[in-house]
C-alpha positions in Angstrom: 0.3 -21.9 21.2 1.8 -21.0 17.7 0.3 -20.6 14.6 0.4 -18.9 11.1 -2.2 -16.1 10.0 -2.8 -14.9 6.6 -2.4 -11.0 6.7 -4.0 -10.4 3.6 -0.3 -9.1 2.6 1.3 -12.2 3.8 1.8 -14.9 6.1 3.1 -14.3 9.8 3.9 -16.6 12.5 1.5 -15.5 15.5 1.4 -16.2 19.3 -2.4 -16.7 20.4 -2.4 -14.9 23.6 -6.1 -15.2 24.6 -9.0 -17.2 23.8 -12.6 -15.8 24.0 -15.1 -18.7 22.8 -14.2 -19.1 18.8 -12.3 -16.0 18.9 -8.3 -15.8 19.3 -6.5 -12.9 20.1 -3.2 -13.1 18.2 0.0 -11.3 18.5 2.9 -11.2 16.5 6.0 -10.7 18.5 8.5 -10.2 15.6 6.6 -7.7 14.3 4.8 -4.2 15.1 2.1 -4.2 17.7 -0.1 -2.9 15.0 -0.4 -5.8 13.3 -1.9 -8.1 15.9 -5.7 -9.2 15.3 -8.8 -11.2 16.2 -9.0 -14.4 14.3 -11.8 -16.4 14.2 -11.3 -20.3 15.5 -12.6 -21.9 12.3 -10.9 -19.0 9.8 -9.4 -20.0 6.6 -7.0 -17.3 7.5 -5.1 -19.7 9.8 -2.8 -22.7 9.5 -0.4 -24.9 11.6 2.8 -23.0 12.6 5.3 -23.1 10.1 3.2 -24.7 7.6 3.1 -21.2 5.4 6.2 -19.2 7.3 9.1 -21.2 7.4 10.8 -21.1 4.3 10.4 -17.5 3.8 11.7 -17.0 7.6 14.8 -19.1 6.7 15.3 -17.0 3.5 14.8 -13.4 5.8 17.6 -14.9 8.4 20.0 -16.2 5.9 19.7 -12.8 3.8 19.4 -10.0 6.3 20.8 -11.1 10.1 24.3 -10.3 10.6 24.6 -8.9 7.0 24.9 -5.0 5.4 24.6 -3.5 2.2 21.9 -6.1 1.2 20.4 -5.3 -2.1 16.8 -6.8 -2.5 13.3 -5.9 -3.6 11.1 -3.8 -1.4 7.5 -2.8 -1.6 7.0 0.9 -1.1 3.3 0.7 -0.4 2.8 1.3 -4.2 5.1 -0.8 -6.2 8.1 -2.6 -6.0 11.4 -1.0 -6.3 15.1 -1.9 -6.1 16.6 -1.2 -2.7 19.3 -1.7 -0.1 19.1 -2.7 3.3 22.0 -1.5 5.2 21.5 -2.9 8.4 19.5 -5.2 10.4 19.2 -4.6 14.2 16.8 -5.4 17.1 14.9 -2.4 17.8 12.1 -1.1 20.3 8.7 -0.8 18.7 5.4 0.4 20.0 4.5 -1.0 23.9 8.1 -1.7 24.5 8.1 -4.7 22.1 11.7 -5.1 20.4 11.9 -6.5 17.0 14.1 -7.2 14.1 14.2 -3.8 12.0 16.0 -3.6 8.6 17.2 -0.2 7.8 15.8 0.3 3.9 17.5 2.5 1.4 15.3 2.8 -2.1 18.4 3.1 -4.2 21.3 0.8 -5.3 24.7 1.8 -5.6 26.2 1.1 -9.0 28.2 2.8 -11.6 25.9 2.4 -14.5 21.9 3.4 -14.7 19.3 5.5 -16.1 19.8 8.3 -13.9 22.5 8.3 -11.4 23.3 10.4 -8.4 25.6 10.9 -5.6 25.8 10.8 -1.8 28.7 10.0 0.8 28.6 6.3 0.0 29.1 6.5 -3.8 27.1 6.6 -7.1 23.4 5.1 -6.8 20.5 4.5 -8.8 17.0 5.4 -7.0 16.0 7.8 -4.2 17.8 10.2 -1.8 18.4 9.4 2.1 15.5 11.4 2.9 13.2 8.5 2.0 15.2 5.8 4.0 13.2 4.1 6.5 13.2 1.4 9.2 10.9 -1.4 8.3 10.2 -5.0 10.3 12.4 -7.7 9.2 9.1 -9.8 9.0 7.4 -7.2 6.7 6.0 -8.9 3.5 7.2 -5.9 1.6 10.5 -8.0 1.3 11.6 -10.4 -1.6 14.5 -11.5 -3.7 16.4 -8.7 -6.0 14.9 -8.1 -9.3 12.0 -11.2 -8.6 9.5 -8.3 -7.9 10.7 -5.1 -9.8 11.9 -4.5 -13.0 14.8 -2.7 -12.0 14.8 1.2 -10.6 12.8 3.0 -12.9 12.4 6.7 -12.9 9.1 5.8 -14.3 6.7 8.9 -13.2 9.4 11.4 -14.7 9.8 9.2 -18.1 5.8 10.1 -18.5 5.8 13.5 -16.3 5.5 15.8 -20.0 3.0 13.0 -22.0 0.1 14.8 -20.5 0.1 17.8 -22.0 0.2 16.7 -25.6 -2.8 14.1 -25.2 -6.1 15.9 -27.0 -9.7 14.4 -26.4 -11.0 11.9 -28.5 -13.3 13.0 -30.9 -17.1 13.6 -29.1 -15.2 14.2 -25.4 -14.6 17.0 -23.5 -12.0 16.4 -21.2 -8.9 13.8 -21.0 -9.0 11.6 -18.0 -6.6 8.6 -19.0 -2.8 9.1 -20.2 -1.4 6.1 -22.2 1.9 5.5 -19.6 4.5 3.2 -21.4 5.5 1.5 -18.0 1.8 0.7 -16.7 -0.5 0.7 -20.2 -0.2 1.5 -23.7 -3.7 0.0 -24.7 -6.1 2.3 -26.5 -9.3 0.6 -25.5 -8.6 0.7 -22.1 -7.7 4.5 -22.0 -10.5 5.0 -24.7 -13.0 3.4 -21.9 -11.7 5.4 -18.8 -12.7 8.5 -21.1 -16.2 7.1 -21.7 -16.7 6.7 -18.5 -15.6 10.0 -17.3 -17.0 12.1 -19.7 -20.1 10.4 -19.2 -20.1 11.4 -15.5 -18.9 8.1 -14.1 -16.2 9.7 -11.7 -18.3 12.4 -10.9 -21.2 10.3 -10.0 -18.6 7.8 -8.0 -17.1 10.7 -6.0 -20.7 12.1 -5.0 -22.0 9.0 -3.6 -18.6 8.4 -1.3 -18.9 12.0 -0.5 -22.4 12.4 0.5 -25.2 9.4 -0.2 -26.4 8.0 3.1 -25.2 4.8 4.5 -27.7 1.7 4.7 -27.7 -2.1 5.1 -28.6 -3.0 1.8 -27.7 -0.5 -1.4 -24.5 1.2 0.1 -22.6 -0.2 3.0 -19.4 1.1 4.5 -17.6 -2.3 2.5 -19.0 -1.4 -0.5 -17.8 2.3 -0.2 -14.4 0.8 0.9 -14.4 -1.2 -2.3 -15.2 1.4 -4.5 -12.1 3.6 -3.7 -10.3 0.5 -4.4 -11.4 0.1 -7.9 -11.2 3.4 -8.6 -7.4 3.8 -7.6 -6.3 0.8 -9.6 -5.5 2.8 -12.9 -4.5 6.0 -11.1 -1.3 5.8 -12.6 -3.2 6.4 -15.7 -5.2 9.4 -14.5 -4.4 12.7 -16.3 -2.6 15.2 -14.1 -5.2 17.6 -14.5 -8.0 14.5 -13.1 -5.6 14.1 -10.3 -5.3 17.9 -9.4 -9.5 18.1 -9.0 -10.4 14.6 -8.1 -7.6 13.1 -6.5 -7.7 14.5 -3.2 -11.4 14.3 -3.0 -11.4 10.9 -3.5 -8.9 10.3 -0.5 -10.6 12.7 1.9 -14.2 11.1 1.0 -12.8 7.7 2.1 -11.0 9.1 5.2 -14.5 10.8 6.5 -16.3 7.7 6.0 -14.1 5.4 7.5 -13.3 7.9 10.6 -16.7 9.3 11.2 -19.3 6.3 10.7 -21.1 5.0 13.7 -20.0 2.2 15.7 -22.3 -0.4 14.3 -21.4 0.4 10.5 -17.7 0.3 11.6 -18.3 -3.4 13.1 -19.5 -4.4 9.8 -16.7 -3.3 7.8 -15.0 -6.2 6.0 -11.2 -5.9 7.5 -9.5 -7.0 4.1 -11.8 -4.1 2.3 -10.6 -1.6 5.1 -7.1 -2.5 4.1 -7.2 -2.3 0.4 -9.1 0.9 0.8 -6.4 2.9 2.8 -3.5 1.2 0.5 -5.9 2.8 -2.0 -5.2 6.5 -0.9 -1.6 5.8 -0.9 -2.1 4.8 -4.7 -3.8 8.1 -5.4 -1.6 10.2 -3.4 1.5 9.2 -4.9 0.4 10.6 -8.1 0.6 14.4 -6.9 3.9 13.7 -4.0 6.5 11.6 -3.5 5.8 8.0 -2.9 7.0 8.1 0.6 5.2 11.0 1.3 1.9 9.3 0.5 3.3 6.3 2.4 3.6 8.3 5.4 -0.3 10.1 4.9 -1.3 6.6 4.4 0.0 5.5 7.6 -1.4 8.5 9.2 -4.9 7.2 8.1 -4.1 3.8 9.4 -3.1 5.0 12.6 -6.4 7.1 13.0 -8.4 4.4 11.8 -7.3 1.9 14.3 -7.7 4.4 17.4 -11.3 4.7 15.7 -11.8 1.0 15.9 -10.3 0.6 19.2 -12.7 3.2 20.3 -16.0 1.6 18.8 
């Protein structure tokens, strides 16, 4: 039986391979096996086959199958970027499953741009071949060109020198947030983040995540997961010194919680929360390393977490 399943990041068409009471074991045969999941029969996250996925599937087939050098928008784990899909071919992934995969380059070949480079294909704007990767065709990471991105920008480099010129506001000892041209220039928001940080707010959140004992009422594993998600949302505004002193600790704290909590707490963890929390670590790490490297770190964390869940 086929049905559409909401995977938080987008709808995918799945095949029900087994039924255990009200639990449906769903495989996504056109996607990596890591996306296979168990869903409830009465879940609001399932729908009639093709009711949610048909239009998108038709667009993907028409845009990528049999085509080369397709320019589109691709989500890299932190933001939408312009990219070029060099080719789409059938490739074998985990457990011998064969799925359509797109070879994605996070760059666009053009003669004019803000920061141009060159390789054997020509002049381009974006990232070099080091960050090319294979992505499943049915991944929600794809969108039509410029529908999600704002054109390729070296945003972090534009803002890289701002931090050293920002001084603490009157009454504050430290700068926690910096206005970013491509993220937020709101003085009020920056002030509130600085006030929260100088009042010990970030340190208290970190202490809770690192050492406070979990319980069923005041601090669940799901609550900790949502904490890291909330903390990561304005991470593009963090001052580089705050990134250096707290970024890695926030990521290490959530990894330890997810990987070392007992089986009971792990089973009670909300699935959507776990997805958002793991994604949050990539957003934070992207402030201290290249986005592709941060994404790989996130994927390793996700694999470890998946293994831990299977063992519980």
